[in-house]
C-alpha positions in Angstrom: -2.1 -16.3 0.7 0.9 -14.1 1.1 2.1 -12.0 -1.8 5.7 -10.9 -1.8 5.5 -7.1 -2.5 8.1 -4.5 -3.5 7.2 -1.0 -2.3 9.0 1.4 -4.6 9.3 4.9 -3.1 9.3 3.8 0.6 9.7 6.5 3.2 10.3 6.6 7.0 7.9 9.5 7.2 4.8 8.2 9.0 2.5 10.7 7.1 3.5 9.1 3.7 1.2 6.5 2.1 4.2 4.3 1.3 5.0 4.1 5.1 1.4 3.1 5.8 1.4 0.6 2.9 4.5 -1.2 4.3 3.0 -1.5 7.7 -0.4 -2.7 6.4 1.2 -5.2 4.0 3.2 -6.7 6.9 0.2 -6.7 9.2 -1.7 -8.7 6.5 1.2 -11.2 6.3 2.8 -10.1 3.0 6.6 -10.2 2.8 7.8 -6.7 1.9 10.9 -5.3 0.1 11.0 -1.6 0.6 13.1 0.6 -1.7 13.5 4.3 -1.1 15.9 7.1 -1.9 17.6 6.8 1.4 18.2 3.9 3.8 16.0 3.7 6.8 13.5 1.5 8.7 9.7 1.0 8.9 9.1 -1.2 11.9 10.9 -4.4 11.1 11.3 -3.6 7.4 14.5 -2.0 6.3 14.3 0.6 3.5 17.1 0.0 1.1 18.4 2.1 -1.8 19.9 -0.7 -3.9 18.0 -2.8 -6.4 18.4 -6.4 -5.1 17.8 -9.4 -7.3 14.6 -10.7 -5.9 12.7 -13.8 -6.9 9.0 -14.6 -6.9 7.8 -11.0 -6.5 4.1 -11.0 -6.8 3.4 -7.3 -6.8 5.3 -4.0 -7.2 3.4 -1.1 -5.7 4.6 2.4 -6.8 4.9 5.5 -4.7 7.0 7.4 -7.2 5.9 9.9 -9.8 6.2 8.9 -13.5 9.4 10.9 -14.0 11.2 9.1 -11.1 9.8 5.7 -12.3 11.9 5.8 -15.5 15.1 4.9 -13.8 13.4 1.7 -12.5 11.7 0.5 -15.7 14.3 -2.2 -16.5 14.5 -3.3 -12.9 10.8 -3.6 -12.3 10.3 -5.5 -15.5 13.2 -7.8 -14.7 11.5 -8.9 -11.5 8.6 -10.3 -13.6 5.9 -9.5 -11.0 2.4 -10.6 -11.7 1.2 -7.0 -11.3 2.3 -3.4 -10.8 0.0 -1.3 -8.7 0.0 2.4 -9.8 -1.2 4.2 -6.7 -3.0 7.6 -7.2 -0.5 10.1 -8.7 1.8 7.4 -10.1 -0.2 6.5 -13.2 2.1 6.0 -16.1 0.9 5.0 -19.6 4.4 4.2 -20.8 5.3 1.8 -18.0 1.8 0.3 -18.2 2.3 -0.6 -21.9 5.8 -2.0 -21.2 4.3 -4.1 -18.4 1.5 -5.5 -20.7 4.1 -6.4 -23.3 5.8 -8.6 -20.7 2.6 -10.2 -19.5 2.5 -8.1 -16.3 -0.9 -6.7 -15.2 -0.9 -2.9 -14.6 -3.5 -2.0 -11.9 -4.5 1.6 -11.3 -5.6 1.4 -7.6 -4.7 2.3 -4.1 -2.8 -0.5 -2.2 -4.3 0.7 1.1 -7.8 0.4 -0.3 -7.2 -3.0 -1.8 -5.9 -4.2 1.5 -8.7 -2.7 3.6 -11.4 -4.2 1.2 -9.9 -7.7 1.0 -9.1 -7.3 -2.7 -5.3 -7.4 -2.4 
């Protein structure tokens, strides 16, 4: 089952985990919306800087440190995803609590590991 995923903190740099995540998500059949701090491209997936109104987002996966996440709180919560994945280094108790209040599951995990172990 495909899960529409928003990658927040996407980068064109092939050595970044967000770059790998976009590619692996797509390879596993998940539609991806990639948002970064500058426009670009990862394979067939455009990296955008705006915050589009998206519907039926299953997962938001974070590649931004907690300080940079603050500006996205309202946007992330407005998407009403089923879960937010806090990849290593992005753990954020404040956002996790806000998510729980909205019925969104916070998950401290690595998107790449979840994908490679079939747990995504």
